[in-house]
Wavefront OBJ file of the C-alpha trace (Angstrom):
o trace
v -6.082 -5.676 49.977
v -2.243 -5.056 51.169
v -1.698 -2.925 54.132
v 1.596 -2.571 55.925
v 0.787 -0.466 59.211
v 3.329 1.188 60.894
v 5.864 -1.688 61.109
v 9.295 -1.746 62.544
v 12.051 -4.514 61.380
v 14.763 -5.538 63.621
v 17.837 -7.909 62.362
v 19.322 -10.465 64.842
v 17.450 -9.005 67.844
v 19.657 -5.703 67.630
v 19.508 -3.729 64.253
v 16.794 -1.711 63.599
v 15.992 -1.293 60.034
v 12.284 -0.074 59.450
v 10.908 2.833 61.458
v 7.363 2.935 61.315
v 6.368 2.154 57.783
v 2.985 2.023 56.401
v 1.889 1.608 52.861
v -1.071 0.259 51.113
v -1.726 -1.840 47.676
v -5.147 -2.310 45.988
v -6.324 -4.823 43.849
v -5.089 -4.668 40.591
v -2.913 -1.259 41.075
v 0.505 -0.940 40.309
v 2.645 1.269 43.795
v 5.957 2.021 43.528
v 8.781 2.542 46.530
v 11.819 4.893 45.736
v 14.537 5.288 47.597
v 18.489 5.095 47.394
v 20.550 1.673 48.260
v 19.880 1.102 51.888
v 16.704 2.701 52.443
v 14.826 -0.236 53.562
v 12.862 -1.160 50.363
v 14.000 -4.654 50.101
v 13.202 -5.413 53.883
v 9.860 -3.844 53.527
v 9.126 -6.356 50.660
v 10.680 -9.282 52.912
v 8.703 -8.421 55.756
v 5.472 -8.579 53.356
v 6.758 -11.992 51.828
v 7.886 -13.514 54.966
v 11.514 -14.179 53.706
v 12.399 -11.866 56.606
v 12.323 -14.568 58.781
v 15.270 -16.580 56.345
v 17.489 -13.847 57.315
v 16.900 -13.184 61.066
v 14.622 -10.489 61.014
v 11.166 -9.616 62.368
v 8.534 -7.413 62.669
v 8.562 -6.381 66.223
v 6.126 -3.426 66.043
v 3.012 -2.972 63.970
v 1.127 -5.435 61.744
v 0.833 -6.360 57.732
v -2.548 -7.009 56.884
v -3.629 -9.097 53.359
v -7.228 -9.099 52.769
v -8.119 -8.414 56.274
v -5.738 -11.096 57.764
v -2.524 -10.248 59.613
v 0.160 -12.136 58.029
v 3.265 -10.360 59.799
v 6.237 -12.964 60.568
v 4.216 -15.625 58.631
v 6.168 -18.335 56.886
v 7.360 -17.754 53.117
v 5.549 -20.742 51.823
v 2.288 -19.693 54.072
v 2.152 -16.268 52.493
v 3.192 -17.596 48.749
v 0.222 -19.552 49.334
v -2.243 -16.933 49.813
v -1.115 -15.381 46.178
v 1.808 -13.040 47.317
v 5.085 -13.757 45.248
v 8.350 -11.794 45.405
v 10.754 -11.184 42.570
v 13.970 -10.968 44.303
v 16.608 -8.436 43.677
v 19.394 -9.823 41.532
v 17.645 -12.395 39.424
v 18.114 -15.794 41.977
v 17.821 -18.711 39.748
v 18.420 -21.849 40.443
v 21.511 -21.398 37.604
v 21.965 -25.495 36.999
v 18.339 -26.125 35.939
v 17.007 -25.219 32.418
v 14.848 -22.228 31.721
v 11.625 -24.525 31.547
v 12.483 -26.190 34.831
v 12.932 -23.115 36.850
v 9.348 -21.866 35.369
v 8.166 -25.128 36.788
v 9.597 -24.487 40.151
v 7.256 -21.413 40.406
v 4.264 -23.932 40.163
v 5.324 -26.191 42.883
v 1.825 -25.513 44.702
v -0.362 -26.719 41.566
v -0.696 -30.147 41.497
v -2.986 -29.680 38.011
v -0.521 -31.030 35.184
v -3.103 -29.483 32.672
v -3.434 -26.084 34.411
v 0.263 -25.825 34.856
v 0.661 -26.303 31.288
v -1.737 -23.890 30.189
v 0.201 -21.225 32.648
v 3.498 -22.026 31.107
v 2.230 -21.055 27.676
v 0.641 -18.018 29.149
v 3.847 -16.997 30.701
v 5.326 -17.868 27.211
v 2.763 -15.334 25.794
v 4.327 -12.284 28.055
v 8.003 -13.640 27.634
v 8.479 -15.290 23.943
v 12.006 -15.460 24.446
v 11.758 -17.678 27.310
v 10.020 -20.745 24.930
v 13.001 -20.525 22.513
v 15.396 -20.767 25.629
v 13.229 -23.447 27.601
v 16.096 -26.320 27.294
v 18.998 -24.061 27.826
v 20.915 -23.902 31.291
v 19.498 -20.852 33.127
v 22.855 -19.880 34.462
v 24.156 -19.240 30.812
v 21.121 -16.608 30.085
v 21.771 -12.935 29.822
v 20.945 -10.139 32.284
v 17.671 -9.582 30.916
v 16.753 -13.182 29.885
v 17.227 -14.087 33.463
v 14.864 -11.055 34.495
v 12.116 -12.598 32.294
v 12.954 -15.960 33.791
v 12.515 -15.111 37.600
v 9.212 -13.025 36.537
v 7.770 -15.737 34.693
v 8.479 -18.050 37.173
v 6.641 -15.700 39.900
v 3.659 -15.458 37.517
v 3.587 -19.869 37.645
v 2.207 -19.410 40.938
v -0.714 -17.455 39.580
v -0.073 -14.772 42.318
v -2.631 -11.513 43.574
v 0.206 -9.595 44.505
v 3.745 -9.661 42.804
v 6.541 -7.669 44.910
v 9.052 -6.764 42.324
v 12.525 -5.804 43.639
v 14.698 -3.907 41.736
v 13.749 -5.333 38.049
v 15.865 -2.990 36.260
v 18.958 -3.406 38.111
v 21.926 -3.785 35.785
v 20.063 -4.098 32.664
v 20.689 -2.210 29.372
v 17.983 0.991 28.854
v 16.735 -0.904 25.752
v 15.839 -4.132 28.174
v 14.539 -1.948 30.994
v 12.139 -0.505 28.481
v 11.178 -3.906 27.332
v 10.848 -5.079 30.982
v 8.516 -2.243 31.732
v 6.212 -2.971 29.102
v 5.767 -6.308 30.070
v 5.253 -5.303 33.675
v 2.919 -3.053 32.526
v 0.994 -5.649 30.343
v 0.964 -8.232 33.116
v -1.054 -5.855 35.339
v -3.466 -5.043 32.912
v -4.235 -8.657 31.473
v -3.579 -10.502 34.620
v -4.882 -8.101 37.163
v -2.356 -8.726 39.295
v -1.623 -6.036 41.935
v 2.316 -4.728 41.999
v 4.290 -3.289 44.307
v 7.353 -1.944 42.669
v 10.632 -1.223 44.460
v 12.887 0.782 42.426
v 16.195 3.166 42.553
v 15.021 4.176 38.621
v 12.336 6.612 39.701
v 11.765 7.678 35.986
v 10.711 3.854 35.222
v 8.747 3.320 38.508
v 6.482 6.539 38.145
v 5.812 5.518 34.581
v 4.436 2.576 35.789
v 2.794 3.412 39.094
v -0.201 4.702 39.913
v 0.916 5.856 43.457
v 4.324 6.075 45.086
v 6.419 6.210 48.429
v 9.631 7.223 48.999
v 12.107 5.792 51.689
v 15.276 7.339 53.489
v 16.787 5.637 56.404
v 14.209 2.901 56.916
v 11.231 5.196 56.844
v 8.545 6.559 54.698
v 9.347 10.365 53.885
v 6.684 11.428 51.408
v 4.447 9.522 49.258
v 1.435 10.723 46.660
v 0.211 9.935 43.456
v 2.971 9.080 40.650
v 1.943 12.594 38.707
v 2.263 14.713 41.467
v 5.655 12.981 42.893
v 7.171 13.529 39.060
v 6.343 17.209 39.596
v 7.801 17.548 43.010
v 10.603 19.626 43.147
v 12.890 17.285 45.396
v 11.884 14.008 43.488
v 13.097 15.917 40.101
v 16.542 16.771 41.698
v 17.338 14.336 43.526
v 16.048 11.144 41.913
v 15.176 12.086 38.495
v 18.415 14.096 38.418
v 16.524 17.429 36.947
v 17.005 20.656 38.245
v 14.699 23.469 38.371
v 14.962 24.387 34.718
v 15.405 20.881 33.474
v 19.206 20.489 33.315
v 20.900 17.426 34.611
v 22.808 17.959 37.930
v 25.432 15.729 39.646
v 25.124 15.244 43.378
v 28.680 17.195 43.520
v 26.939 20.179 42.161
v 23.995 20.091 44.690
v 26.061 22.318 47.458
v 22.625 21.966 49.111
v 21.536 18.471 49.025
v 21.174 17.875 52.856
v 19.566 21.217 53.491
v 17.271 20.467 50.693
v 16.101 16.971 51.689
v 13.900 18.816 54.616
v 12.039 15.871 55.251
v 14.342 14.102 56.929
v 14.456 16.385 59.648
l 1 2 3 4 5 6 7 8 9 10 11 12 13 14 15 16 17 18 19 20 21 22 23 24 25 26 27 28 29 30 31 32 33 34 35 36 37 38 39 40 41 42 43 44 45 46 47 48 49 50 51 52 53 54 55 56 57 58 59 60 61 62 63 64 65 66 67 68 69 70 71 72 73 74 75 76 77 78 79 80 81 82 83 84 85 86 87 88 89 90 91 92 93 94 95 96 97 98 99 100 101 102 103 104 105 106 107 108 109 110 111 112 113 114 115 116 117 118 119 120 121 122 123 124 125 126 127 128 129 130 131 132 133 134 135 136 137 138 139 140 141 142 143 144 145 146 147 148 149 150 151 152 153 154 155 156 157 158 159 160 161 162 163 164 165 166 167 168 169 170 171 172 173 174 175 176 177 178 179 180 181 182 183 184 185 186 187 188 189 190 191 192 193 194 195 196 197 198 199 200 201 202 203 204 205 206 207 208 209 210 211 212 213 214 215 216 217 218 219 220 221 222 223 224 225 226 227 228 229 230 231 232 233 234 235 236 237 238 239 240 241 242 243 244 245 246 247 248 249 250 251 252 253 254 255 256 257 258 259 260 261 262 263 264
């Protein structure tokens, strides 16, 4: 379905951000991309969705295939019309519009009013709180409600692929758990393939079937989610657990750089 083949990304013709990144997402699957801040995760999603072009970025090597068609460096609107929808990090909303108006923006490509209405009710099924907040100005919603809104807005476009960028960022643990359950339900019922970017490795690996780890603009490790959970380096550096299951701080890990052997 979606293949990223050895891509390099450069910003402003100068700054090399991604170096030989490859990953795959199959129909109806959930795949996660893990990594610290600045690893290149969000840039990878923007390369897929076409939003890279709005930030003076360009895929300069490799290619991105969606259903057999090369889409690297296509416009965001063209890629969205193909069925790929990105939920940006930071809950980007039209803050002066109401909750319902924001949702309707997600259906701008659909001219069938009856279908838009049905889709709106479907979104409210996944996010019942949004129905109660339909006439509320979105800028006044809580962080969790805004995250639900941007995800619901993405669903209004009936995507085949959702690119979720840090959906748990800045949310309370109970809200993170709720959002994770909704993601799982959407994947199961809508059969939407989901590429999930997260720093919260515990949440990501609980949702995904396969995962990739990025460091410094390249993929350094990948495998089935269950195997990544058991990987000693993942447990220590991303789940905060030592060999005996005890929590550690980064200051306690004297051999951090040496143990991150995949960086060599």
